[in-house]
C-alpha positions in Angstrom: -10.3 -29.7 -8.5 -11.7 -27.3 -5.8 -9.6 -24.1 -5.6 -8.6 -22.4 -2.4 -11.0 -19.6 -3.2 -13.8 -22.1 -2.9 -12.9 -23.0 0.7 -12.5 -19.3 1.5 -16.0 -18.7 0.2 -17.3 -21.4 2.5 -15.7 -19.4 5.4 -17.2 -16.3 3.9 -20.8 -17.6 4.0 -20.4 -18.2 7.8 -19.6 -14.5 8.2 -16.2 -15.3 9.8 -13.5 -14.6 7.3 -9.9 -15.0 8.2 -8.6 -11.9 10.0 -5.2 -11.1 8.5 -4.4 -8.7 11.3 -3.3 -11.7 13.3 0.2 -12.7 12.2 0.7 -16.3 11.3 3.8 -18.4 11.3 5.3 -18.7 7.8 5.7 -22.0 6.2 9.5 -22.7 6.2 10.8 -23.5 2.7 14.2 -25.0 2.0 15.5 -25.6 -1.5 16.7 -29.2 -1.8 16.4 -29.5 -5.6 14.8 -27.5 -8.4 11.1 -27.7 -8.1 11.0 -29.5 -4.7 10.3 -27.7 -1.5 10.6 -29.6 1.8 9.2 -28.3 5.0 11.4 -28.3 8.1 11.3 -26.6 11.4 12.6 -23.1 10.7 14.3 -22.9 14.1 16.7 -25.7 13.1 17.6 -24.4 9.7 21.3 -23.4 9.4 22.2 -24.3 5.9 23.6 -21.3 4.1 22.0 -22.5 0.9 18.5 -21.9 2.2 16.6 -18.9 1.1 13.5 -19.5 3.1 14.8 -19.6 6.6 13.3 -17.3 9.1 15.5 -14.3 9.9 15.2 -10.7 10.8 17.1 -9.9 7.6 15.1 -8.1 5.1 14.8 -10.0 1.8 14.0 -8.8 -1.6 13.3 -11.3 -4.4 14.1 -9.9 -7.8 12.3 -11.8 -10.6 13.1 -11.3 -14.3 13.2 -13.4 -17.5 17.0 -13.8 -17.3 19.3 -13.9 -14.3 22.1 -11.2 -14.2 24.7 -13.8 -15.0 27.2 -14.5 -17.7 27.1 -18.1 -18.8 29.6 -19.9 -20.9 30.3 -23.5 -21.8 33.8 -24.6 -22.6 34.9 -27.1 -25.2 34.5 -29.9 -22.7 30.9 -28.9 -22.0 31.6 -27.5 -18.5 29.5 -24.5 -17.5 31.0 -21.5 -15.9 29.2 -18.5 -14.5 30.0 -14.9 -13.4 28.0 -11.9 -12.3 27.0 -9.5 -15.1 27.8 -6.2 -13.5 26.4 -4.3 -16.5 22.9 -5.9 -16.0 20.3 -3.5 -14.5 19.2 -6.2 -12.0 22.6 -6.4 -10.6 23.1 -2.7 -10.4 19.9 -2.0 -8.5 21.2 -4.1 -5.7 23.5 -1.2 -4.6 20.5 0.8 -3.5 19.7 -1.6 -0.7 21.4 -1.8 2.7 24.2 -4.3 3.3 21.8 -6.2 5.6 19.3 -6.8 2.8 19.3 -10.3 1.4 18.8 -10.0 -2.4 17.7 -13.2 -4.1 17.4 -13.4 -7.9 14.9 -15.6 -9.8 15.1 -16.1 -13.5 16.2 -18.3 -16.4 19.6 -18.9 -17.9 20.7 -17.9 -21.4 22.0 -21.4 -22.0 20.2 -24.8 -21.9 21.2 -27.0 -19.0 20.7 -30.8 -19.2 18.2 -32.2 -16.7 21.0 -34.3 -15.1 23.0 -31.1 -14.4 20.1 -29.0 -13.1 20.3 -30.0 -9.4 24.0 -29.3 -9.3 23.8 -26.0 -11.2 20.9 -24.8 -9.0 22.8 -25.4 -5.8 25.9 -23.8 -7.1 24.1 -20.6 -8.3 22.2 -20.3 -5.0 25.3 -20.8 -2.9 27.7 -18.5 -4.9 25.4 -15.9 -6.5 22.1 -16.0 -4.5 20.3 -17.0 -7.8 17.5 -19.4 -8.3 17.4 -20.6 -11.9 14.1 -21.4 -13.6 14.9 -24.2 -16.1 12.5 -23.9 -19.1 12.5 -26.8 -21.6 13.9 -25.6 -24.9 10.5 -26.0 -26.7 8.8 -24.0 -24.0 11.5 -21.3 -24.1 11.1 -21.0 -27.8 7.3 -20.6 -27.6 7.4 -18.4 -24.5 10.2 -16.0 -25.3 10.7 -16.0 -29.0 7.0 -16.8 -29.6 4.5 -15.0 -27.4 6.9 -12.4 -25.9 8.7 -11.3 -29.1 6.1 -12.0 -31.7 3.0 -10.9 -29.8 3.7 -8.6 -26.9 6.8 -6.8 -28.0 5.4 -5.6 -31.3 2.0 -4.7 -29.8 3.5 -2.8 -27.0 5.5 -0.9 -29.6 2.3 0.0 -31.6 2.8 -2.6 -34.3 -0.4 -4.5 -35.3 -0.6 -7.6 -37.6 -2.7 -5.9 -40.2 -1.5 -8.2 -42.9 -0.4 -11.8 -42.6 3.0 -11.0 -44.1 3.6 -8.0 -41.9 3.1 -9.6 -38.5 2.1 -12.6 -36.6 -1.6 -13.1 -35.7 -2.6 -14.1 -32.2 -1.7 -17.8 -31.5 -3.5 -19.3 -28.5 -0.9 -22.0 -28.1 1.8 -19.4 -27.7 -0.2 -17.7 -24.9 -0.6 -21.1 -23.2 3.2 -21.4 -23.3 3.4 -17.9 -21.7 1.1 -19.1 -19.0 3.1 -22.3 -18.3 6.4 -20.4 -18.2 4.9 -17.8 -15.7 3.7 -20.7 -13.5 7.2 -22.2 -13.5 8.7 -18.8 -12.4 6.0 -18.7 -9.7 7.1 -22.1 -8.4 10.7 -20.8 -8.1 9.6 -17.7 -6.2 7.7 -19.8 -3.8 11.0 -21.7 -3.0 12.5 -18.4 -1.7 9.7 -16.5 -0.2 8.9 -15.9 3.5 5.4 -14.4 3.2 5.6 -12.2 6.2 8.6 -10.1 5.4 9.8 -10.5 1.8 9.2 -8.2 -1.0 8.9 -9.6 -4.6 9.9 -7.3 -7.4 8.9 -8.6 -10.9 10.4 -7.0 -14.0 9.0 -6.5 -17.5 6.4 -7.8 -19.9 7.7 -11.4 -19.9 6.2 -12.0 -16.5 2.9 -10.1 -16.5 0.9 -13.1 -15.2 3.2 -13.8 -12.3 1.3 -11.5 -9.8 -1.8 -13.7 -10.2 0.0 -17.0 -9.6 1.8 -15.6 -6.5 -1.2 -13.8 -5.1 -3.2 -17.1 -5.5 -0.8 -18.9 -3.2 -0.1 -16.2 -0.7 -2.9 -13.6 -0.4 -0.7 -11.2 1.6 2.4 -11.4 -0.6 4.0 -8.0 -1.3 4.4 -7.7 -5.0 5.9 -4.9 -7.1 5.9 -4.9 -10.9 7.9 -2.6 -13.2 7.3 -2.4 -16.9 10.4 -1.5 -18.8 8.8 -1.4 -22.2 6.1 1.1 -23.3 2.5 0.5 -22.5 0.4 1.2 -25.6 -2.7 3.3 -25.8 -6.0 1.6 -25.2 -6.9 1.6 -28.9 -3.8 -0.6 -29.5 -3.9 -2.7 -26.3 -7.6 -3.6 -26.8 -6.7 -5.6 -29.9 -5.0 -8.2 -27.8 -7.4 -11.2 -27.3 -6.1 -11.8 -23.8 -6.2 -8.2 -22.8 -8.4 -8.7 -19.7 -6.4 -11.6 -18.3 -3.2 -9.6 -18.4 -4.7 -6.4 -16.9 -6.3 -8.4 -14.1 -3.0 -10.1 -13.4 -1.1 -6.9 -13.2 -3.7 -5.6 -10.8 -2.8 -8.4 -8.4 0.4 -6.5 -7.7 0.6 -3.9 -5.0 2.6 -1.4 -7.0 3.0 -1.1 -10.8 5.8 1.0 -12.1 6.1 2.8 -15.5 8.9 4.8 -17.1 6.7 7.8 -18.1 3.4 9.3 -17.3 2.2 8.5 -20.9 2.6 4.8 -20.3 0.8 5.0 -16.9 -2.0 7.1 -18.5 -2.5 4.4 -21.2 -2.7 1.7 -18.5 -5.2 3.7 -16.5 -7.3 4.2 -19.6 -7.3 0.5 -20.3 -8.4 -0.3 -16.7 -11.1 2.3 -17.0 -12.4 1.3 -20.5 -12.0 -2.5 -20.2 -12.6 -3.2 -16.5 -14.6 -0.1 -15.5 -12.2 0.7 -12.7 -11.7 4.2 -11.2 -8.5 5.8 -10.1 -7.6 8.9 -8.2 -4.6 10.8 -6.9 -4.1 11.2 -3.2 -1.3 13.3 -1.9 0.7 12.8 -5.1 0.1 9.0 -5.3 -2.1 7.5 -8.0 -4.2 4.5 -6.9 -6.7 2.2 -8.6 -9.4 0.8 -6.4 -9.6 -3.0 -7.2 -11.9 -5.1 -5.1 -11.1 -3.2 -1.9 -7.4 -3.1 -2.6 -5.6 0.0 -3.7 -3.2 -0.8 -6.4 -0.6 2.0 -6.5 1.2 3.4 -9.6 4.8 4.5 -9.7 6.1 6.8 -12.5 9.9 7.1 -12.5 12.3 6.3 -15.2 15.3 4.0 -14.7 18.7 5.5 -14.2 22.3 4.4 -14.9 24.9 3.2 -12.5 27.2 6.2 -12.3 30.0 4.3 -10.4 30.1 1.5 -12.9 30.5 3.9 -15.9 33.1 6.0 -14.1 35.1 2.9 -13.1 35.2 1.6 -16.7 36.0 5.1 -17.9 39.2 5.1 -15.7 40.5 1.8 -17.2 43.8 2.3 -19.1 42.2 0.4 -22.1 39.4 2.9 -22.1 41.6 6.0 -21.9 43.8 4.6 -24.6 40.8 3.9 -26.8 39.4 7.4 -26.3 42.8 8.8 -27.4 42.8 6.5 -30.5 39.2 7.5 -31.5 39.9 11.2 -31.1 43.0 10.9 -33.2 41.3 8.9 -35.9 38.5 11.5 -36.3 40.5 14.6 -35.6 39.0 17.6 -37.2 35.7 15.9 -37.7 32.3 16.3 -35.9 31.8 12.9 -34.5 28.2 11.8 -34.0 27.3 8.5 -32.3 24.4 6.1 -32.4 24.2 3.0 -30.2 21.2 0.8 -30.8 20.0 -2.8 -30.6 19.1 -4.2 -34.0 15.4 -4.3 -34.1 12.7 -2.6 -36.3 11.8 0.0 -33.7 15.2 1.7 -33.2 14.9 3.8 -36.4 18.4 3.2 -37.6 17.5 3.6 -41.3 15.6 6.8 -40.5 18.6 8.2 -38.7 20.7 7.5 -41.8 18.2 9.1 -44.1 18.4 12.2 -41.9 22.1 12.3 -42.3 21.8 11.8 -46.0 19.5 14.8 -46.2 21.9 16.9 -44.1 24.8 16.2 -46.4 22.7 16.8 -49.5 21.5 20.2 -48.2 24.9 21.3 -46.6 27.8 20.5 -48.9 30.1 22.3 -46.4 29.5 19.5 -43.9 30.7 16.8 -46.3 34.2 15.5 -45.3 33.4 17.0 -41.8 30.5 15.0 -40.2 30.9 11.3 -39.3 28.2 9.1 -37.9 29.5 6.1 -36.1 26.6 3.6 -35.6 27.2 0.8 -33.1 24.6 -2.0 -33.6 24.2 -4.4 -30.7 23.3 -8.0 -31.5 19.6 -8.6 -32.1 17.8 -10.2 -29.1 15.5 -12.2 -31.3 15.4 -13.6 -34.8 12.8 -13.1 -37.5 12.1 -11.8 -41.0 11.6 -8.2 -39.7 15.0 -8.2 -38.0 16.7 -9.4 -41.2 14.9 -6.8 -43.3 16.0 -4.0 -40.8 19.6 -5.1 -41.0 19.5 -5.3 -44.8 17.9 -1.9 -45.1 20.3 -0.2 -42.7 23.3 -1.6 -44.5 21.9 -0.6 -47.9 21.3 3.0 -46.9 24.7 3.3 -45.2 26.4 2.1 -48.3 24.5 4.5 -50.5 25.5 7.4 -48.3 29.1 6.4 -48.3 29.0 6.0 -52.1 27.4 9.3 -52.8 29.1 11.5 -50.2 32.2 9.6 -49.2 35.7 9.3 -50.6 38.7 7.1 -50.3 39.6 8.8 -47.1 36.2 9.7 -45.8 33.1 7.6 -44.9 30.1 9.6 -43.6 28.7 6.4 -42.0 30.8 4.0 -40.0 28.8 0.9 -39.3 30.0 -1.3 -36.4 27.7 -4.3 -36.6 29.7 -6.8 -34.5 30.2 -7.2 -30.8 32.7 -4.8 -29.2 33.9 -4.7 -25.6 32.0 -2.5 -23.2 35.0 -0.3 -22.5 35.3 0.4 -26.2 31.6 1.5 -26.3 32.3 3.8 -23.3 35.3 5.2 -25.2 33.1 6.1 -28.1 30.7 7.9 -25.8 33.5 9.9 -24.3 35.0 10.9 -27.6 31.7 11.8 -29.5 30.6 15.4 -30.0 26.9 14.4 -30.4 24.8 11.3 -29.6 21.5 10.6 -31.5 18.8 8.2 -30.4 16.1 8.1 -33.2 13.9 5.2 -32.1 10.3 5.2 -33.4 9.2 3.7 -30.1 11.3 2.7 -27.0 10.4 2.1 -23.4 13.3 4.0 -21.9 16.7 3.8 -23.7 19.6 4.6 -21.3 22.1 5.5 -24.1 21.6 9.3 -23.6 22.2 8.9 -19.9 25.4 6.8 -20.4 26.6 9.3 -23.0 26.1 12.2 -20.7 28.0 10.5 -17.8 30.9 9.6 -20.1 31.2 13.1 -21.6 31.8 14.3 -18.0 35.1 12.5 -18.4 37.8 12.3 -15.7 41.2 13.7 -14.9 43.1 11.1 -17.0 41.2 11.9 -20.2 41.3 15.7 -19.5 45.0 15.5 -19.1 45.4 13.7 -22.5 43.3 16.4 -24.1 45.5 19.1 -22.5 42.6 20.4 -20.4 42.8 21.8 -16.9 40.9 20.7 -13.8 38.4 23.6 -14.1 37.5 22.8 -17.7 33.8 22.7 -18.4 32.6 19.7 -20.3 30.1 19.6 -23.2 27.7 17.3 -24.8 24.9 17.4 -27.4 21.9 15.1 -27.6 19.3 14.4 -30.3 16.5 12.3 -28.9 13.3 10.9 -30.4 10.2 12.2 -28.7 8.9 8.6 -28.7 11.7 7.4 -26.3 11.0 7.1 -22.6 14.0 9.2 -21.5 12.9 12.1 -23.7 10.8 14.0 -21.1 13.8 14.1 -18.6 16.2 15.5 -21.2 14.9 19.1 -21.6 18.2 20.3 -23.1 18.2 17.8 -26.0 17.0 18.4 -29.5 13.7 16.4 -29.6 12.8 15.1 -33.0 10.0 13.2 -34.7 11.9 10.2 -36.1 9.3 9.7 -38.9 10.2 13.2 -40.2 13.5 13.0 -42.1 13.4 16.8 -42.4 13.1 17.1 -38.6 16.1 14.8 -38.0 18.2 16.6 -40.6 17.4 20.0 -39.1 18.4 18.7 -35.6 21.7 17.3 -36.9 22.4 20.7 -38.6 21.6 22.6 -35.4 23.8 20.3 -33.4 26.8 21.0 -35.6 26.3 24.8 -35.2 26.1 25.0 -31.4 28.5 27.3 -29.5 30.7 25.9 -26.8 28.7 27.8 -24.1 25.4 26.3 -25.4 26.9 22.8 -25.4 28.2 23.4 -21.8 24.8 24.6 -20.5 23.0 21.7 -22.1 25.5 19.2 -20.7 25.4 20.6 -17.2 21.6 20.4 -17.1 21.6 16.8 -18.3 24.4 15.7 -16.0 22.7 17.3 -13.0 19.6 15.2 -13.6 21.3 12.0 -14.6 23.7 12.0 -11.6 20.9 12.6 -9.1 18.5 10.1 -10.7 20.7 7.1 -11.0 19.7 3.4 -10.8 20.1 3.4 -7.0 17.7 6.4 -6.7 15.2 4.6 -8.9 15.4 1.3 -7.1 15.3 2.9 -3.6 12.3 5.0 -4.5 10.5 2.0 -5.9 11.2 -0.1 -2.9 10.0 2.7 -0.5 6.8 3.1 -2.5 6.2 -0.7 -2.5 6.6 -0.8 1.3 4.1 2.1 1.6 1.7 0.3 -0.7 1.8 -2.9 1.4 1.6 -1.2 4.8 -2.1 -2.1 5.4 -1.8 -5.8 4.5 -2.3 -6.8 8.2 -5.3 -4.6 8.8 -7.5 -6.0 6.1 -9.8 -9.0 5.9 -9.2 -10.9 2.7 -11.0 -13.5 0.6 -10.0 -15.1 -2.7 -12.5 -15.4 -5.5 -12.4 -16.4 -9.2 -10.7 -19.2 -11.0 -7.7 -19.3 -13.3 -6.5 -15.9 -14.6 -9.7 -14.3 -13.2 -8.4 -14.9 -9.7 -8.3 -11.8 -7.4 -8.3 -11.1 -3.7 -11.1 -9.1 -2.1 -9.7 -6.9 0.8 -12.2 -5.4 3.2 -11.9 -3.3 6.3 -12.6 -5.3 9.5 -16.1 -3.9 9.9 -17.2 -4.5 6.3 -18.1 -8.0 5.2 -20.2 -10.0 2.9 -23.8 -10.5 4.0 -24.2 -14.0 5.2 -27.5 -15.5 3.9 -27.8 -17.7 7.0 -27.3 -14.8 9.4 -29.8 -12.6 7.5 -32.5 -15.3 7.3 -32.1 -16.1 11.0 -32.4 -12.4 12.1 -35.4 -11.9 9.7 -37.3 -14.9 11.2 -36.8 -13.7 14.8 -38.1 -10.1 14.1 -41.6 -9.1 14.9 -41.6 -5.7 13.0 -39.4 -5.1 10.0 -38.6 -2.1 7.9 -37.0 -2.7 4.5 -35.7 0.1 2.3 -34.6 -0.8 -1.2 -32.9 1.3 -3.9 -34.1 0.6 -7.4 -31.5 1.1 -10.2 -28.5 -1.0 -9.6 -30.1 -2.8 -6.7 -33.3 -4.5 -8.0 -32.4 -4.1 -11.7 -28.9 -4.1 -13.2 -27.5 -0.6 -13.9 -26.7 -1.7 -17.5 -30.2 -3.1 -18.2 -31.8 -1.5 -21.3 -35.3 -2.3 -20.0 -35.6 -0.5 -16.7 -39.0 -1.9 -15.7 -39.0 -4.5 -12.9 -39.2 -8.1 -13.9 -42.0 -10.4 -12.9 -39.7 -12.0 -10.4 -39.0 -8.7 -8.7 -42.7 -7.9 -8.5 -43.5 -11.3 -7.1 -40.8 -11.0 -4.4 -41.9 -7.5 -3.4 -45.6 -8.6 -3.2 -44.7 -11.5 -1.0 -42.7 -9.3 1.3 -45.5 -6.7 1.5 -48.1 -9.3 2.2 -46.3 -10.2 5.4 -48.1 -8.1 8.1 -44.7 -7.8 10.0 -43.1 -5.9 7.1 -43.0 -2.3 5.9 -41.3 -2.2 2.5 -40.3 0.9 0.6 -38.6 1.6 -2.7 -36.4 4.6 -2.2 -35.3 5.9 -5.6 -34.2 8.9 -7.5 -36.8 8.1 -10.2 -39.9 10.2 -10.8 -43.1 9.2 -9.1 -44.9 8.6 -12.5 -42.4 6.0 -13.5 -42.5 4.3 -10.1 -46.3 4.4 -10.0 -46.5 2.7 -13.4 -43.9 0.1 -12.8 -45.1 -0.9 -9.3 -48.8 -0.7 -9.9 -49.2 -4.5 -9.2 -47.7 -4.0 -5.6 -50.6 -2.5 -3.7 -49.0 -2.5 -0.3 -45.5 -1.3 -1.4 -44.4 2.1 -0.2 -42.6 4.5 -2.7 -40.2 7.3 -2.0 -39.7 9.1 -5.4 -37.1 11.7 -6.4 -34.9 10.9 -3.4 -37.8 11.2 -1.0 -39.2 14.4 -2.2 -42.5 12.6 -2.8 -43.6 9.7 -0.5 -46.5 7.3 -0.8 -47.2 4.6 1.9 -49.2 2.3 -0.4 -51.0 2.3 -3.7 -54.3 3.5 -2.1 -52.6 6.4 -0.2 -52.0 9.8 -1.7 -48.6 11.2 -2.6 -47.3 13.5 0.1 -44.4 15.9 0.4 -43.1 17.8 3.4 -41.4 20.3 1.1 -43.0 23.4 -0.3 -43.5 23.4 -4.0 -40.1 23.9 -5.6 -39.2 27.2 -7.2 -38.8 26.4 -10.9 -36.7 29.5 -11.9 -33.5 27.6 -11.4 -34.5 25.0 -14.1 -34.5 27.8 -16.7 -30.8 28.4 -15.8 -29.7 24.7 -15.5 -31.5 23.1 -18.4 -29.8 25.2 -21.2 -26.5 24.4 -19.7 -27.3 20.6 -19.6 -28.5 20.9 -23.2 -25.1 22.2 -24.3 -23.3 19.2 -22.7 -25.9 16.8 -24.1 -25.3 18.1 -27.7 -21.6 17.8 -27.3 -21.6 14.4 -25.5 -22.8 11.5 -27.7 -24.9 9.0 -25.6 -26.0 11.5 -22.9 -29.5 12.6 -22.1 -31.5 14.9 -19.8 -34.2 13.6 -17.5 -36.6 16.2 -16.2 -38.3 15.5 -12.9 -40.8 17.5 -10.9 -38.3 18.5 -8.3 -35.0 17.9 -10.1 -33.0 17.8 -13.4 -30.7 14.8 -14.1 -28.0 14.5 -16.8 -27.3 10.8 -17.7 -24.1 9.7 -19.4 -24.2 5.9 -18.9 -24.2 5.3 -22.7 -21.5 7.9 -23.5 -17.8 7.1 -23.9 -16.5 6.2 -20.5 -13.6 8.6 -20.3 -15.2 11.5 -22.2 -18.5 11.1 -20.2 -16.7 11.3 -16.9 -14.7 14.3 -18.1 -17.8 16.1 -19.2 -19.6 15.2 -16.0 -16.9 16.9 -13.9 -17.0 20.0 -16.2 -20.8 20.1 -16.0 -20.8 19.8 -12.2 -18.5 22.8 -11.9 -20.4 24.8 -14.5 -23.7 24.2 -12.8 -22.3 25.0 -9.4 -21.1 28.4 -10.7 -24.3 29.4 -12.4 -26.6 28.1 -9.6 -24.6 29.4 -6.7 -27.4 31.8 -5.6 -30.2 29.3 -6.1 -31.7 27.0 -3.3 -30.4 23.8 -5.0 -27.4 21.4 -4.8 -25.5 19.8 -7.6 -24.6 16.1 -7.0 -22.7 13.5 -9.0 -24.0 10.0 -8.8 -23.5 6.7 -10.7 -23.2 8.1 -14.3 -25.4 11.0 -13.5 -25.2 14.7 -12.6 -28.3 15.8 -10.7 -29.6 19.2 -9.6 -32.2 19.1 -6.8 -33.6 21.3 -4.1 -31.5 21.7 -0.9 -32.5 19.4 2.0 -33.6 16.5 -0.2 -31.9 13.2 0.2 -32.6 9.5 0.7 -31.2 9.7 4.2 -33.7 12.4 5.3 -36.5 10.4 3.6 -35.6 7.2 5.5 -35.2 9.2 8.7 -38.7 10.6 8.3 -40.3 7.2 7.5 -38.7 5.6 10.6 -39.7 8.5 12.9 -43.3 8.1 11.6 -43.3 4.3 12.4 -41.9 5.0 15.9 -44.5 7.8 16.5 -47.3 5.3 15.5 -46.0 2.7 17.9 -44.6 0.5 15.2 -40.9 0.9 15.9 -39.1 -1.9 13.9 -36.8 -4.4 15.5 -35.3 -5.3 12.1 -33.9 -2.7 9.7 -32.7 -3.5 6.2 -31.4 -0.9 3.7 -29.8 -1.9 0.4 -28.4 0.4 -2.3 -25.5 0.8 -4.8 -25.1 4.5 -5.4 -23.5 7.5 -3.7 -27.0 8.8 -2.9 -27.7 5.5 -1.0 -24.8 6.3 1.4 -27.1 8.9 2.9 -29.5 6.1 3.8 -26.7 4.0 5.4 -25.5 7.0 7.4 -29.0 7.8 8.5 -29.9 4.3 9.9 -26.4 3.9 11.3 -26.9 7.1 13.3 -30.2 5.8 14.7 -28.5 3.0 16.5 -26.3 5.4 18.3 -29.1 7.7 19.6 -32.4 7.2 21.4 -34.6 7.3 18.4 -35.3 3.5 18.4 -34.8 2.9 22.1 -35.5 0.5 23.8 -36.0 -1.6 20.6 -32.5 -1.3 19.2 -33.2 -3.2 15.9 -31.0 -5.7 14.1 -29.5 -3.5 11.4 -28.5 -4.6 7.9 -27.1 -1.7 5.8 -25.9 -3.4 2.7 -24.0 -2.1 -0.4 -24.4 -3.7 -3.8 -20.9 -4.3 -5.0 -17.7 -4.3 -2.9 -16.5 -0.7 -2.6 -15.8 1.8 0.1 -19.1 2.4 1.9 -20.8 3.4 5.1 -22.7 0.1 5.0 -21.6 -2.7 7.2 -22.3 -5.5 4.6 -22.1 -5.9 0.9 -23.6 -8.3 -1.7 -22.1 -8.9 -5.2 -24.8 -7.8 -7.5 -28.5 -7.3 -8.1 -29.1 -11.0 -8.6 -27.8 -11.7 -5.1 -30.2 -9.1 -3.7 -33.1 -10.9 -5.3 -31.8 -14.3 -3.9 -31.6 -12.9 -0.4 -35.1 -11.6 -0.5 -36.4 -14.8 -2.1 -34.8 -16.8 0.7 -36.8 -15.0 3.4 -40.1 -15.2 1.5 -40.1 -19.0 1.3 -42.0 -21.2 3.7 -40.1 -21.8 6.9 -38.9 -25.3 5.9 -37.2 -23.8 2.9 -35.8 -20.6 4.5 -33.0 -22.3 6.2 -31.5 -25.2 4.3 -28.8 -26.4 6.6 -27.9 -30.1 6.8 -25.3 -31.9 8.9 -23.3 -34.5 7.0 -20.4 -36.4 8.5 -19.8 -33.7 11.1 -19.8 -30.8 8.6 -22.3 -28.1 8.0 -23.1 -27.4 4.3 -25.2 -24.6 2.7 -27.2 -25.0 -0.4 -26.4 -22.2 -2.9 -22.8 -21.6 -1.8 -21.7 -21.9 -5.4 -24.0 -18.9 -6.2 -21.5 -16.7 -4.4 -18.5 -17.8 -6.5 -17.7 -15.1 -8.9 
């Protein structure tokens, strides 16, 4: 089956890509039944159940694994639904204006019979603005409990399957289920979306492939993705066999959100090491350049819904429960833990810390009580059962050794309790401890802080006045996402039992003023960075990240999970072979300037000498009396002389044009005075130090310059060292007549006034002076130094240098990236193909055939990436 990207590439070869600056009418979409979309005229749509009708109302489509609904089935099998107001997805809705239409897409926590699905889908859309994704039970098992919980969840929490009995090895069939499930979610999103106006916000690791499937269908779609879990370091993530596919899919989003800078830093490192991508910060925003698109990163932790917590705290049942808990533990220091039951929450380590505290401090026995509320496990498995067994065993041992008939140091609540009861424990506890060994965010400390602020009802029961200052104490693992924002908490290493015990001891010894100051600091942050602030900030950044969608020219390339969209500025397009060949044939005098490394030979090639094919193509070009061909390179003249000795008519510009030779028989010439070499005695020792400390780097000594190469060094470390070296050299050479430049995996020191742009300018002026002004100019390069060439020949078309000739100009960059060139080609092999096309005999140069009213081009598939 031919993909859409193929048809776009056919348009691309003609040089006339689709211009997305022109708005187009959206395809109307009306949900008639799950999985079926019927097209109707949008002006006639009035059904309230429709989510795709055209409207000036802003729409946000929130996509997550589960819908924010409570689902129950009674004894007769009838399903009933209600909104889950404690779900984060429901709470973030409050950040949007009343005019915003919020539509939810996700699966249900109960299985629905196929015969009921139509009715359920219509009911949920009509009453709750929810579009359910019905996953078959076997797919749900493989997708959620299989790949998500057995593969991604452990890996993202730094757990590797080192032994067969300690974890699950990668299972390709589970990943295929993950792909199928993400496709089904994409189908449901397409039922709701209006491509022009809607924003799609995808949540968490269950749906990391969704951006690719959505971008493939709508190239201008506005997609935000937020990862609620940790993102592991590159050393961990690189063990995932489908690492590239997931990274590339995430990069099809416009904005990617993370809870902390650490998670974002790990993601950037993976993009750099695995995909070779670069990122930079502009005015406070981090962006990754990805095929002409800037993928923005957002770093902001999730908050809690203050209003929801305060409303529950005011309930009579909550107030009564607070009074009951405080009476039950009167005279005790009440510590609280609230955790899901999984292997990463560190519940047993928390208990061991308490055990050590009681062992070291006999005076705290009969005084300290730790209430541990365990939420039901979200998945099943051997690891979860082992964690439950271990936690219960340690708790029983502590109670046996340090408890009595009237005192239990550990109170384990391992059954479901109402939300109001959990809120009551928050409000009544003197200290809250979160001891997870790895957790994406964990909102327990935030909820605890809000609840400790209390209200008038609770203060009245405690006999406190209106002006009473509230207190709270937090002990937080340094491996939890909320830890950086809680500067007043005791931060602990959960793996160190001593560290945990010391923190517990210090928490019991705080003065009231210290507790008050810590609480006020935390409450000030939590109350101003609530869930509404988080959602509003993310939505604003997503809108900013998508603002240039209509000003870019876009093409789709790649198949399957390698799909991506190339976004180009209106004046930057792929070089059409047909247009290039046609212009070449019409010209009477041609000047062709070619870079070498990365243009005629791949940058990663070990053997840097030109291939026989390259030599043959260059000789054929040079033998045409209409052509003047030059290699313009940063290489030394000895290397170029040796490599291109078979090309007698080829011109060479070595060391960025410091040395120029018009043909093999001509002498090398230079318009520069012999360089002063004293600066080399300063620069070379500095470079030598960085070479010794950077494995894989080397120094190249030229006649006019010194070059430090780091292509074979570690990507991140090499880049870091290059920046340091550049700054170091600029300082020590500030009084020397040289410049320090960074290029493609190089740092170069060369005399002032030497550049490829000046060299090309000199060569063209010489041609004009000799009455050989070209009417065809081609310049191809891939490096920063080649931008000088592009700028030079572009400038000639705007002044009188080439008048009245005004040549056809082809400034061409190798690789799609920001450039001063007007055109680009994909890689070195495409450069060779273009040159070979114009060196063939006329009957072969242009292979265009008409067939059934269509024009086809041989070799179009060569452009498919």
